[in-house]
C-alpha positions in Angstrom: -22.4 13.2 -30.6 -20.9 9.9 -32.0 -22.2 6.6 -30.6 -20.2 3.4 -31.3 -20.8 -0.2 -30.4 -17.9 -2.3 -29.0 -18.5 -5.0 -31.6 -17.7 -2.6 -34.4 -14.0 -2.8 -33.4 -12.9 -5.9 -35.4 -10.1 -7.4 -33.3 -9.6 -10.9 -32.1 -9.5 -10.3 -28.4 -11.6 -8.2 -26.0 -8.5 -6.5 -24.8 -7.7 -5.3 -28.3 -11.2 -4.1 -28.9 -11.2 -2.2 -25.7 -7.9 -0.5 -26.6 -9.3 0.5 -29.9 -12.5 1.8 -28.2 -10.3 3.9 -25.9 -8.5 5.4 -28.9 -11.9 6.2 -30.5 -13.2 7.9 -27.4 -10.0 10.0 -27.1 -10.4 11.2 -30.7 -14.1 11.9 -30.4 -14.9 13.9 -27.2 -18.5 13.5 -26.0 -19.0 10.0 -27.5 -20.9 7.0 -26.2 -19.5 3.5 -26.2 -22.2 0.8 -26.1 -21.2 -2.7 -24.8 -24.0 -5.2 -25.4 -25.3 -7.5 -22.7 -23.3 -10.7 -22.3 -20.2 -12.2 -20.8 -16.8 -11.0 -22.1 -13.6 -12.7 -21.1 -11.0 -10.0 -20.4 -7.4 -11.4 -20.4 -3.8 -10.9 -21.5 -0.7 -13.0 -21.3 0.7 -10.8 -18.6 -2.6 -10.9 -16.5 -2.6 -14.7 -16.6 1.1 -14.8 -15.8 0.7 -12.5 -12.8 -2.0 -14.6 -11.3 0.0 -17.8 -11.9 3.1 -16.3 -10.3 1.0 -15.3 -7.2 -0.5 -18.8 -6.9 2.8 -20.6 -7.4 4.4 -18.5 -4.6 6.8 -16.8 -7.0 6.0 -13.4 -5.4 6.5 -14.9 -1.9 4.1 -15.2 1.0 3.1 -11.6 0.8 2.7 -10.9 -3.0 2.0 -7.2 -2.6 5.6 -6.6 -1.7 6.4 -7.4 -5.3 3.2 -6.5 -7.3 2.1 -3.4 -5.4 5.1 -1.3 -6.4 5.4 1.7 -8.7 7.6 -0.2 -11.2 5.5 -3.4 -11.3 4.1 -4.1 -14.8 0.4 -4.8 -15.3 -2.2 -4.4 -18.0 -5.4 -2.3 -18.1 -8.6 -3.3 -19.8 -10.9 -0.4 -20.7 -8.4 2.4 -20.5 -10.0 5.9 -20.7 -6.8 7.8 -20.2 -7.2 11.4 -21.4 -10.8 11.0 -22.5 -12.8 14.3 -22.4 -16.4 13.5 -22.0 -17.7 10.0 -22.7 -20.5 7.6 -21.7 -20.0 3.9 -21.3 -23.4 2.1 -21.6 -22.8 -1.5 -20.4 -26.0 -2.7 -18.8 -26.0 -6.5 -18.7 -22.3 -6.7 -19.8 -20.0 -8.7 -17.6 -16.2 -8.5 -17.8 -14.9 -11.9 -16.6 -11.3 -11.3 -15.9 -8.8 -14.2 -16.5 -5.8 -13.2 -14.5 -4.8 -10.1 -12.4 -5.1 -6.7 -14.0 -6.8 -3.3 -13.8 -10.1 -3.9 -15.7 -11.2 -0.2 -15.9 -9.0 2.8 -15.7 -10.4 6.4 -15.6 -7.3 8.6 -15.7 -6.6 12.2 -16.6 -10.3 12.5 -17.7 -13.2 14.8 -17.5 -16.9 14.0 -17.5 -16.8 10.2 -17.7 -19.9 8.1 -16.9 -19.9 4.3 -16.7 -23.3 2.6 -16.6 -24.2 -0.9 -15.7 -20.9 -2.8 -16.1 -20.1 -5.9 -13.9 -16.6 -7.1 -13.2 -15.8 -10.6 -11.9 -13.0 -13.2 -12.3 -12.8 -16.6 -14.0 -10.6 -17.9 -11.2 -11.3 -15.8 -8.1 -8.5 -14.0 -6.4 -9.3 -16.1 -3.3 -10.0 -19.8 -2.7 -13.2 -21.2 -1.2 -13.3 -24.6 0.4 -14.9 -26.7 3.1 -13.3 -27.6 6.4 -13.4 -31.4 6.6 -11.3 -31.8 9.7 -10.3 -29.6 12.6 -8.2 -30.7 15.6 -4.8 -30.2 17.4 -4.0 -26.9 15.8 -4.7 -28.1 12.2 -7.5 -27.8 9.8 -8.0 -29.8 6.6 -9.7 -28.0 3.7 -11.2 -29.5 0.6 -11.5 -26.9 -2.2 -14.0 -26.8 -5.0 -13.2 -27.8 -8.6 -12.9 -24.1 -9.6 -10.2 -23.5 -7.0 -7.0 -25.3 -8.1 -4.4 -24.9 -5.4 -0.6 -25.2 -5.3 2.0 -26.2 -2.7 3.3 -22.6 -2.3 0.2 -20.5 -2.8 0.0 -17.6 -0.4 -2.6 -17.9 2.4 -2.5 -14.4 3.9 -5.9 -14.4 5.6 -8.7 -16.8 6.1 -12.3 -16.5 7.3 -15.0 -19.0 8.1 -18.6 -18.6 6.9 -21.6 -19.0 9.2 -23.4 -22.4 9.2 -25.8 -21.3 6.5 -22.9 -20.3 4.2 -24.4 -16.8 3.8 -21.7 -14.5 5.3 -18.2 -14.2 6.5 -18.3 -14.8 10.3 -14.9 -15.6 11.9 -11.2 -15.1 11.1 -8.8 -18.0 11.3 -5.0 -17.4 11.5 -3.2 -19.9 9.2 0.5 -20.8 9.3 2.2 -23.5 7.2 0.4 -25.5 4.6 0.8 -29.1 3.4 -0.7 -30.1 0.1 -2.6 -33.4 0.0 -3.7 -33.1 -3.6 -4.7 -30.3 -6.0 -7.9 -29.8 -4.2 -7.1 -30.6 -0.5 -4.6 -29.2 2.0 -3.8 -29.3 5.7 -3.1 -26.0 7.4 -1.4 -25.4 10.7 -3.6 -22.8 12.5 -2.9 -20.7 15.6 -6.5 -21.0 16.7 -9.0 -23.5 15.5 -12.6 -22.9 16.5 -14.3 -25.9 18.0 -17.1 -25.7 15.4 -14.9 -25.2 12.4 -15.6 -28.6 10.8 -18.3 -28.5 8.1 -18.0 -24.7 7.6 -17.0 -23.0 4.3 -13.7 -21.2 4.5 -12.3 -18.4 2.3 -8.6 -17.9 1.9 -7.0 -14.7 0.5 -4.0 -14.9 -1.8 -3.4 -11.1 -2.0 -4.0 -7.9 -0.2 -3.3 -4.8 -2.2 -3.0 -4.9 -5.9 -4.6 -3.0 -8.8 -8.2 -2.0 -8.2 -11.1 -3.2 -10.4 -11.7 0.5 -11.3 -9.2 3.3 -11.0 -10.2 6.9 -10.9 -7.1 9.1 -10.9 -6.6 12.8 -11.8 -10.1 12.8 -13.2 -12.9 15.3 -12.9 -16.6 14.7 -12.7 -16.7 10.9 -12.8 -19.9 8.9 -12.3 -20.2 5.1 -11.7 -23.9 4.2 -11.9 -25.3 0.7 -11.5 -21.8 -0.7 -11.7 -21.0 -4.0 -9.9 -17.7 -5.5 -8.7 -17.8 -9.1 -7.6 -14.1 -9.8 -7.0 -10.7 -8.2 -7.4 -7.2 -9.1 -6.0 -7.2 -5.6 -4.4 -9.8 -2.9 -4.0 -13.1 -2.4 -5.8 -12.6 1.3 -6.6 -9.5 3.3 -5.8 -9.4 7.1 -6.5 -6.5 9.4 -6.1 -6.3 13.1 -7.0 -9.7 13.1 -8.5 -12.4 15.8 -8.2 -16.2 15.4 -8.0 -17.2 11.7 -8.0 -20.7 10.2 -7.9 -21.2 6.6 -7.0 -24.8 5.9 -7.7 -26.0 2.3 -6.8 -22.4 1.1 -6.9 -22.4 -2.5 -5.8 -19.3 -4.3 -4.4 -20.8 -7.6 -3.5 -20.1 -11.3 -3.8 -21.2 -13.2 -6.9 -24.1 -15.6 -6.6 -23.2 -18.5 -4.3 -20.2 -16.7 -2.8 -19.7 -14.9 0.5 -16.7 -12.8 -0.4 -16.2 -9.9 -2.8 -13.0 -7.9 -3.1 -9.8 -8.8 -1.2 -9.5 -5.4 0.4 -11.6 -2.2 0.5 -14.8 -1.8 -1.5 -13.7 1.8 -2.2 -10.7 3.9 -1.1 -10.3 7.6 -1.9 -7.1 9.5 -1.3 -6.4 13.2 -1.9 -9.7 13.8 -3.8 -11.4 17.1 -4.0 -14.8 18.8 -4.6 -17.8 16.6 -3.7 -17.8 12.8 -3.4 -21.3 11.3 -3.1 -22.3 7.7 -2.4 -26.0 7.2 -3.1 -27.8 3.9 -2.8 -24.6 1.9 -2.8 -24.3 -1.7 -1.4 -21.0 -3.1 -0.1 -20.9 -6.7 1.1 -18.3 -9.3 2.0 -15.1 -7.4 1.2 -11.8 -8.0 3.1 -11.5 -4.5 4.5 -13.4 -1.2 4.8 -16.5 -0.2 2.8 -15.1 3.2 2.3 -12.0 5.1 3.4 -11.6 8.8 2.5 -8.5 10.6 3.5 -5.5 12.7 2.4 -1.9 12.0 3.3 0.4 13.3 6.0 3.6 14.5 4.4 7.0 14.5 6.0 9.0 17.7 5.8 12.4 16.9 4.3 13.9 20.4 4.4 12.9 23.9 5.4 14.3 27.3 4.6 12.1 30.1 5.8 8.9 29.9 3.8 10.3 27.2 1.4 9.9 23.6 2.2 10.3 20.2 0.6 8.0 17.4 1.6 6.9 13.9 0.6 4.3 11.3 1.6 5.6 8.1 3.1 2.6 5.8 3.7 3.8 2.3 4.7 2.5 0.6 1.6 3.0 3.6 -0.7 0.0 5.5 -2.0 -3.0 3.3 -2.9 -2.4 3.9 -6.6 1.4 3.7 -6.3 1.7 7.2 -7.8 3.1 10.2 -6.0 0.9 12.5 -3.9 1.3 16.1 -4.9 0.0 19.5 -3.6 -1.3 22.2 -5.8 -0.6 25.9 -5.8 -3.2 27.9 -3.9 -4.1 25.0 -1.6 -4.6 25.4 2.1 -1.9 23.4 3.9 -1.9 22.6 7.6 1.0 21.9 10.0 0.1 19.0 12.1 1.7 17.7 15.3 3.0 14.1 14.7 2.2 13.3 18.4 -1.4 14.6 18.7 -2.4 15.1 15.0 -3.6 18.6 16.1 -3.3 21.4 13.5 -1.0 24.1 14.8 -0.7 26.4 11.8 -2.3 27.0 8.4 -0.5 28.1 5.2 -1.4 28.9 1.6 0.8 27.3 -1.0 2.1 30.2 -3.1 3.7 27.8 -5.6 4.4 24.1 -5.9 7.0 22.3 -8.0 6.8 18.5 -8.1 9.5 15.9 -8.9 10.1 12.3 -7.9 7.3 12.3 -5.4 8.5 15.4 -3.6 6.7 18.8 -3.3 8.9 21.9 -3.3 6.5 24.4 -1.8 6.7 28.2 -1.3 4.4 29.0 1.6 2.8 32.4 2.5 4.8 32.5 5.7 7.7 30.5 7.3 7.0 26.9 8.4 9.1 27.1 11.5 10.2 24.0 13.5 10.0 20.8 11.4 10.9 18.1 13.9 7.8 16.3 15.1 5.4 17.7 12.5 3.6 16.7 9.3 2.1 18.8 6.6 -1.2 18.0 4.9 -3.3 19.4 2.1 -6.7 20.3 3.6 -8.0 21.1 0.1 -7.2 17.6 -1.1 -10.1 16.1 0.9 -13.7 16.1 -0.4 -17.0 17.2 1.0 -18.3 13.6 1.6 -21.9 12.6 1.4 -23.0 9.0 2.0 -26.8 8.5 1.7 -29.1 5.6 1.4 -26.2 3.1 1.5 -25.9 -0.4 3.0 -22.7 -2.1 4.1 -22.5 -5.5 5.8 -20.7 -8.7 6.6 -17.1 -7.5 5.9 -13.9 -7.6 7.8 -13.3 -4.1 8.9 -15.1 -0.8 9.3 -18.2 0.2 7.4 -16.9 3.7 6.9 -13.5 5.1 7.8 -13.6 8.9 7.6 -10.7 11.4 7.7 -12.1 14.5 5.9 -13.2 17.8 7.3 -16.8 17.6 6.3 -19.1 14.6 5.9 -22.8 13.8 6.0 -24.0 10.2 6.6 -27.7 9.8 6.2 -30.2 7.0 6.0 -27.5 4.3 5.9 -27.4 0.8 7.3 -24.3 -1.0 8.5 -24.7 -4.6 9.7 -22.4 -7.3 11.2 -19.1 -5.6 10.3 -16.1 -7.1 12.1 -15.1 -3.7 13.4 -16.9 -0.4 14.0 -19.8 0.8 11.8 -18.2 4.2 11.5 -14.7 5.2 12.5 -13.8 8.8 12.4 -10.1 9.1 13.1 -6.9 10.2 11.4 -4.3 7.5 11.5 -0.7 8.5 12.1 0.6 5.0 11.4 -0.8 4.9 7.9 0.0 8.6 7.4 -3.7 9.1 6.6 -5.5 12.3 7.7 -7.0 14.6 8.6 -9.0 15.6 11.6 -12.6 16.6 10.9 -14.4 19.9 11.2 -18.1 18.9 10.9 -19.7 15.5 10.7 -23.4 14.7 10.6 -24.8 11.2 11.1 -28.6 11.2 10.7 -31.3 8.5 10.4 -28.9 5.6 10.3 -29.2 2.0 11.6 -26.1 0.2 12.8 -26.6 -3.4 13.9 -24.3 -6.0 15.5 -21.1 -4.3 14.5 -17.6 -4.6 16.0 -17.9 -8.3 16.5 -14.1 -8.5 16.9 -13.3 -5.9 19.6 -16.7 -5.8 21.2 -15.8 -2.2 22.1 -18.1 0.1 20.0 -20.8 -1.1 17.6 -21.7 2.3 16.2 -19.6 5.5 15.9 -16.1 5.6 17.2 -14.5 9.0 17.0 -11.0 9.7 18.3 -7.4 10.4 17.4 -5.2 7.5 16.4 -2.0 9.0 17.6 0.7 8.7 20.2 -0.8 11.4 22.4 -4.6 11.5 22.4 -5.0 14.4 24.8 -6.0 17.0 22.2 -9.5 17.8 21.0 -8.6 17.7 17.3 -12.1 17.3 15.9 -14.6 20.1 15.5 -18.3 19.1 15.7 -20.3 15.9 15.4 -24.1 15.7 15.2 -25.8 12.3 15.7 -29.6 12.4 15.2 -32.4 9.8 14.9 -30.0 6.8 14.8 -30.6 3.3 16.0 -27.5 1.5 17.2 -28.0 -2.1 18.4 -24.9 -3.9 19.6 -25.8 -5.8 22.7 -22.4 -7.7 22.7 -20.4 -4.5 22.6 -19.5 -2.3 25.5 -20.6 0.9 23.8 -22.8 2.1 21.0 -21.0 5.4 20.6 -17.6 6.7 21.7 -16.8 10.3 20.9 -13.3 11.4 22.0 -11.1 14.3 21.0 -14.1 16.3 19.8 -14.9 19.9 20.8 -18.7 19.9 20.2 -21.3 17.1 20.4 -25.0 17.4 19.4 -27.2 14.4 19.7 -31.0 13.8 19.8 -33.6 11.1 19.2 -31.1 8.2 19.2 -31.8 4.7 20.4 -28.7 3.0 21.8 -28.6 -0.7 22.8 -25.3 -1.9 24.2 -23.6 -3.1 27.4 -22.5 0.4 28.4 -22.9 3.9 27.1 -20.2 6.4 26.7 -19.9 9.7 25.0 
């Protein structure tokens, strides 16, 4: 099969060469693209303008309200749209992104493998500084030379490092800001820790935006030895994809930094088949290590066995593209109050338009008020093995899929639970689980915010938590050490629990 080197595409900018390479790969199925070791600056006029608009406050205090919308324009770097079989060999290659964009896009593809690529930013999507003064509800921060600041830059979230500057340790809530000069600012803060002075502080300028790597409507995708150091959104976002392998994927801070991506390391919505994380490392991101779910759809109309429905997650889907069912899928009718499944259907046919699903079911839906409908086939068999997640601001793993196996994994010092297993009605993210196995794992010093559960927290995040919506969970040969937290494990709303050979160290024990 053809093998081509990126330098063979004779264009002035990296972005132009990547566009040409994408065209070549589409025209030559089964090809390999080689990207030689070295640093490559990836930028466009629009990417730089987007970052400048964010930093100048042109998108407001919450930029995602503008830039995380279906009609917001952005550029893609390596765009593999429509490629049928390709291999990207990029060991030692670093894409240094200048601006805000989607560096790698795997869409409408089959059999794509990306090897060894690293993604980082010239000017990080966050700012790092040192607290040089802290008193009377104010903190004064001096930022480094690489972190030019502006009078109206968003400061949506902030977090202090530990004294050794090795990890994110404590959140700080910032209000208004007064610029002293281009590298120093005074922030009003709702709570100023007594020991804040002298610590490094990281300040987020965005939450959701485009991911570093998008996988959408793609089949059999492999990311191996890929590293993401920063992104003004998530590391990897997948939607509507089937069969994904993350092998030694690393979402970690760059050398000398404590922060990686602004939100999740990985986020998978409505994916199918098997998703496997093997030997991955997620450190210092602003939200979960992984979140795997489908969406709860609202039924807009019903006429016998014909319904129209649409997903209404609060921020839109995480790719800003509609969530659609497929003919033949298993659909479940879910109580909006308890998130319990009350009926199961087969989708005889599905027509999609404008984000809506017009579905013919194999039998009448019945009452619609107070119910969601979800696609149980649009959630993968999840396997997370030999992975490490630590020092980030939310959960290590957030699981909302029927079947999952978590084995030989380590989660350390996360701000919230090591593993959360719960559908979330507020986010319209489901569904309840059938069978979860957690085996041979080590969870240490997690849930440093709530001090509630340092290990596995399984429940229903709904208005009425009385139903046993989960099937079975098995916890074997795990060590959970969280002496500051009340519980090591909390298992609610589950019908069957099997546990053996576990070591639990906490203030209390509850199951």
